[in-house]
C-alpha positions, 0 to 999 in steps of 0.5 A: 672745549668738548662736553659729553652729556651721558644719557641713561634710560630714565634720564629726564634732565639730559635736554636741560644739561645739553642746552646749558652746556651748549649755551655756556661752554660748547655749542657742539656738546653732544649726547653719549648713550649709556651702552657706548664703550667710550667717550668722544675724542677730546672730551673735557667735561662729562655731564651726568644729568638728573632723572630716574636712571633705570627707574631707580631700580634697586637704588637711585643710580645703582644700575647706571653706575654699572653701565658700560659708559661708566668705565670710560667716565671713571677712566676720564676722571682718573686722568684728571678729566672733569665730571659733573653729576647733578641730582641723579648724576650725583647719585650715580657718582656715589654708587660708582665710587667716584664720590664718597657717601650716599643719597637716601630718601628725603626726611619727609619722604616727599619729592621736593621740587622748588628753588632753594638757597645755597651757600658757596663754601669755597671759590677755590675749585674749577667749578666755583671760581666765578663765585665768591666764598659765602655767596648765596645763590638760588638754584632749583631742586627736584628730588626724592632721594637727596638726603646726603649721608656718609659715616662720621669719619668721611664727613669730617674728612670732607669738611676738613679738606674743604670738599663741601662745595655747596651747602643748603641755607635752609636744609630741605631734605635732611642732608648731614651738615646741610651738604648740597654738593661735594668735590673729589679729592683731586678737585675734578669731580663734582656732585650736587643735588640742586640743578644749576643747568636749570638756572642759566637764563633769567627766563628760567627764574635765576641765572645763579647756576651760570657761574658754575659753567663760567667757572669751568669755562675759565679753566678749560677754555684757553 
């Protein structure tokens, strides 16, 4: 399979994302710069990494969502291609309209950087097939604006359609319904605030994030 990791000015988890992708999915995973107007031929998965794209100018992810490369990312998603947005990448996905809702300041207004426990709400997605529903996993967070919000109708639709993929066990940031990660209606775009790419090796303190990449591998590698 082929993985493209998008780099924006201010990305600081791009190296982690590339390492995790090369370790678990594609030894030749490559960076794609935000001003490029297309993805590498044959791209299967687009990874939008964490960081502070454009210094969080205006709103987190707002400027990055309007970068030239995002036209290609949107087209990729519309074709059914897989997209993973982590932390700032999740913010970019909401700003780009690829996922509903928004991420606002944590309720305590502090930047949070620590391991948290998540509950896998469903194993019936391309991103969670290697987990079991109800499984508790430990994944680190590192964000100041991870408080997920959407209007009541949108939240009800996400819940009713089973599109809340990960939920905080002990909500660290005030997210509605303890939401830590959601998936698109077609099931090919996932946004989450915790960092699975930082939990793919025991040396890093947890291998619980590896299941996400193994799930994708099972879907994409034939």
